[in-house]
C-alpha positions as a LaTeX table, in Angstrom:
\begin{tabular}{lrrr}
\hline
Residue & $x$ (\AA) & $y$ (\AA) & $z$ (\AA) \\
\hline
Met1 & 69.67 & 86.73 & $-19.22$ \\
Gln2 & 66.34 & 85.10 & $-18.90$ \\
Pro3 & 65.18 & 82.41 & $-21.36$ \\
Lys4 & 62.45 & 84.69 & $-22.66$ \\
Glu5 & 64.90 & 87.48 & $-23.51$ \\
Glu6 & 67.28 & 85.00 & $-25.16$ \\
Leu7 & 64.47 & 83.62 & $-27.28$ \\
Leu8 & 63.44 & 87.12 & $-28.36$ \\
Glu9 & 67.05 & 87.97 & $-29.24$ \\
Gln10 & 67.43 & 84.79 & $-31.30$ \\
Leu11 & 64.15 & 85.48 & $-33.07$ \\
Gly12 & 65.35 & 88.99 & $-33.91$ \\
Glu13 & 68.59 & 87.63 & $-35.38$ \\
Ser14 & 66.70 & 85.00 & $-37.35$ \\
Tyr15 & 64.31 & 87.64 & $-38.68$ \\
Gly16 & 67.29 & 89.72 & $-39.83$ \\
Tyr17 & 68.84 & 86.74 & $-41.63$ \\
Val18 & 65.56 & 85.82 & $-43.32$ \\
Asn19 & 64.95 & 89.45 & $-44.29$ \\
Arg20 & 68.40 & 89.72 & $-45.93$ \\
Leu21 & 67.91 & 86.37 & $-47.67$ \\
Val22 & 64.58 & 87.50 & $-49.12$ \\
Glu23 & 66.10 & 90.81 & $-50.27$ \\
Lys24 & 68.97 & 88.96 & $-51.98$ \\
Lys25 & 66.55 & 86.55 & $-53.70$ \\
Ile26 & 64.43 & 89.47 & $-54.97$ \\
Glu27 & 67.56 & 91.19 & $-56.29$ \\
Tyr28 & 68.67 & 87.94 & $-57.97$ \\
Tyr29 & 65.32 & 87.53 & $-59.74$ \\
Lys30 & 65.35 & 91.17 & $-60.87$ \\
Leu31 & 68.84 & 90.79 & $-62.32$ \\
Ser32 & 67.91 & 87.50 & $-63.94$ \\
Ala33 & 64.80 & 89.03 & $-65.53$ \\
Ala34 & 66.81 & 92.03 & $-66.75$ \\
Glu35 & 69.47 & 89.76 & $-68.27$ \\
Thr36 & 66.87 & 87.61 & $-70.02$ \\
Ser37 & 64.93 & 90.62 & $-71.29$ \\
Ala38 & 68.08 & 92.28 & $-72.60$ \\
Gly39 & 69.02 & 89.11 & $-74.46$ \\
Val40 & 65.58 & 88.74 & $-76.00$ \\
Ile41 & 65.35 & 92.41 & $-76.98$ \\
Ser42 & 68.82 & 92.45 & $-78.54$ \\
Gly43 & 68.00 & 89.28 & $-80.45$ \\
Leu44 & 64.77 & 90.85 & $-81.68$ \\
Ile45 & 66.53 & 94.03 & $-82.83$ \\
Thr46 & 69.16 & 91.96 & $-84.64$ \\
Ala47 & 66.45 & 89.88 & $-86.32$ \\
Val48 & 64.59 & 93.00 & $-87.49$ \\
Ile49 & 67.75 & 94.58 & $-88.94$ \\
Leu50 & 68.72 & 91.37 & $-90.72$ \\
Ala51 & 65.16 & 90.96 & $-92.02$ \\
Val52 & 65.12 & 94.47 & $-93.49$ \\
Ile53 & 68.50 & 93.97 & $-95.16$ \\
Gly54 & 67.40 & 90.55 & $-96.39$ \\
Ile55 & 64.17 & 91.90 & $-97.84$ \\
Ile56 & 65.97 & 94.69 & $-99.70$ \\
Thr57 & 68.48 & 92.17 & $-101.07$ \\
Leu58 & 65.67 & 89.83 & $-102.08$ \\
Ile59 & 63.83 & 92.61 & $-103.90$ \\
Phe60 & 66.90 & 93.51 & $-105.95$ \\
Ala61 & 67.63 & 89.83 & $-106.66$ \\
Leu62 & 64.06 & 89.29 & $-107.88$ \\
Ile63 & 64.20 & 92.36 & $-110.10$ \\
Thr64 & 67.47 & 91.09 & $-111.54$ \\
Leu65 & 65.94 & 87.65 & $-112.10$ \\
Gly66 & 62.94 & 89.26 & $-113.78$ \\
Phe67 & 65.12 & 91.17 & $-116.22$ \\
Ala68 & 67.21 & 88.05 & $-116.91$ \\
Leu69 & 64.06 & 86.08 & $-117.70$ \\
Val70 & 62.82 & 88.92 & $-119.92$ \\
Asn71 & 65.98 & 88.52 & $-121.98$ \\
Ala72 & 65.61 & 84.72 & $-122.01$ \\
Phe73 & 61.95 & 84.76 & $-123.11$ \\
Asp74 & 62.11 & 87.95 & $-125.19$ \\
Asn75 & 58.87 & 88.91 & $-123.46$ \\
Ser76 & 58.56 & 91.06 & $-120.32$ \\
Val77 & 55.20 & 89.56 & $-119.33$ \\
Tyr78 & 56.62 & 86.03 & $-119.29$ \\
Gly79 & 59.80 & 87.05 & $-117.46$ \\
Phe80 & 58.19 & 88.95 & $-114.60$ \\
Gly81 & 55.17 & 86.64 & $-114.61$ \\
Leu82 & 57.42 & 83.66 & $-113.90$ \\
Val83 & 59.05 & 85.54 & $-111.00$ \\
Thr84 & 55.58 & 86.33 & $-109.66$ \\
Leu85 & 54.54 & 82.69 & $-109.99$ \\
Ile86 & 57.63 & 81.55 & $-108.07$ \\
Leu87 & 56.87 & 84.05 & $-105.30$ \\
Leu88 & 53.24 & 82.94 & $-105.19$ \\
Ile89 & 54.29 & 79.30 & $-104.77$ \\
Ile90 & 56.71 & 80.25 & $-101.96$ \\
Phe91 & 53.94 & 82.31 & $-100.31$ \\
Val92 & 51.50 & 79.39 & $-100.36$ \\
Leu93 & 54.14 & 76.98 & $-99.02$ \\
Val94 & 54.99 & 79.30 & $-96.12$ \\
Leu95 & 51.30 & 79.83 & $-95.42$ \\
Val96 & 50.63 & 76.10 & $-95.31$ \\
Leu97 & 53.77 & 75.24 & $-93.32$ \\
Arg98 & 53.80 & 78.31 & $-91.05$ \\
Lys99 & 53.29 & 76.32 & $-87.86$ \\
Ala100 & 56.30 & 74.07 & $-88.47$ \\
Leu101 & 58.48 & 76.79 & $-90.04$ \\
Ile102 & 57.70 & 79.85 & $-87.93$ \\
Ile103 & 55.40 & 79.37 & $-84.94$ \\
Asn104 & 56.93 & 76.31 & $-83.23$ \\
Pro105 & 60.58 & 77.42 & $-83.54$ \\
Thr106 & 59.72 & 80.93 & $-82.31$ \\
Val107 & 57.81 & 79.66 & $-79.29$ \\
Ser108 & 60.62 & 77.24 & $-78.51$ \\
Lys109 & 63.28 & 79.99 & $-78.70$ \\
Val110 & 61.32 & 82.38 & $-76.48$ \\
Ile111 & 60.61 & 79.71 & $-73.87$ \\
Ser112 & 64.22 & 78.56 & $-73.81$ \\
Ala113 & 65.42 & 82.17 & $-73.50$ \\
Phe114 & 63.21 & 82.88 & $-70.52$ \\
Phe115 & 63.72 & 79.58 & $-68.72$ \\
Ala116 & 67.41 & 78.90 & $-69.33$ \\
His117 & 69.25 & 78.67 & $-66.01$ \\
Asp118 & 72.82 & 78.18 & $-67.29$ \\
Gly119 & 73.42 & 75.71 & $-64.47$ \\
Lys120 & 72.52 & 78.26 & $-61.77$ \\
Glu121 & 70.63 & 77.15 & $-58.70$ \\
Val122 & 67.38 & 78.97 & $-58.05$ \\
\hline
\end{tabular}
């Protein structure tokens, strides 16, 4: 074989290896993105279900507290008014502290979910 033909044959083999390597890398990134997305979506669904159940439980607990305070004060306005005042205070606190309580932890969780490598080489 001539040197030119050998060089072309080696280039063809190298191209095949590089092509397979690129295909494998693309497949790896697709699988990694699918795994990360599935984890985030399942976490989101779980959070929504738990939030709905928690809200229903909280509503019934607050109604129970309201009726208990009505019996304690012998006045329905004072009983349910105190429950409303407590909820208003909690609302204002969450509104003021929303960045530290909600925004920063959420951003941190989402970033860590998308950029966690679990010790895998990229």
